[in-house]
N, C-alpha and C positions, 0 to 999 in steps of 0.2 A: 502492500501500498504505498503511493507515496503522498508526502505532507510537504508543511513550507517548507520545510529544509534544502528541498528539492526543485526548489520555485528560484528563477532566473529574479523575481520582482522579491525575493525573502526581506533584503535588507531596508528597500523601501517602504514592502510593507509589513513591517514590525510594528508599526504603532495600531495598526491597523487591526492586527489578526492577535494582538495580543500574544505574542510566544510564536515560535516555531511544532506547532500538533494539530494544525487546522487540515482534516483529510482532502486531496485536492479535489475529489468532487463536487467537493461542496463550495471551491471558491471560484467564482467566475471570472479572477485572473490569474490564474493559474496557469504558467507557461514552464514545462520540463527543462532546467537546464542543459540536461545531455543532449538538446536538440538544439543546442547554440553552440558556435565557439567564436573565436576572437581574431582576426586577422590582424597580421602584425602591421600592416601598412595600411595608409588609408586610399576608398580611391581606387582598389584592384577593377580595374576594367577591361584589360587583358590580361590574357593566360598566354603562358610561352611553354613550346612543345617543342623537345629535342627528337627530331625526327633524325634516319640516315643512321649509315655507319660509316667507318673509315674516313675515304676523301670526299664524300657527301653527305656527313652527317652537316645537318644545319639544323637552324631554328625558325621556326614560323611562331608568327603571333595570331591569336584568333580572339575575337569580343567574346566574354563570361557572359553565359544567360543566367547561369542560375551557379547557387552552392548547395551541396547537401553531404548530409551523412549516410553512410552506409555502413552496417558492421562496425561501428565505431570508428572508421576514417573519413577524413573528408575530403569533400570531390568537387571538381567543377565543370558544370554541366553546360555540355555546347550546344551550338544551333540544332544539330540534330537528337540532343533532349542524351546523348551518352555522356559516361559520368568516367571521368578521369581523376586519377586517384593523387592529390597534390603533392609532391615533394617526388615521387614516384613516375608519375606519367607526363605529369603537366608542374610548371612551376609561376609562381606569381612575380616573380624577379627577374629581370632580365639577366643578371650575373649569376643567378643561382643555376639557369639554363646553360649559359655558357660554361661552366666547369663540366655541366655530363657532356655537351656539345663534344672538350676540347679532347675529353677522357675517351669516347667512342672516334675521335678521328685518329687518336694514336693507340688504340685497340686493346684499352685497358680493362674495358667489360666484359 
């Protein structure tokens, strides 16, 4: 059973619910904090994908259409509604993806 301790509004609602014991189904403001995650930079609108290997390794940029959580992992959702795991298949900064591309060019993978 989820309670106020599991809610993203826990700190803000403390005065309203007078403690951390109210059952989630009784609270109209409940939002499970396990479904939310914090991006470490603001205004992410572009995702960076490493593609290819060896001399053909490169970076492509695509707009982010959504963010999601699946099996406890954070994902980017692309225009085709495909999921790509952040930090594995897609990156939020160009610097991070360029490191992967350099490894692929030097065949370190």
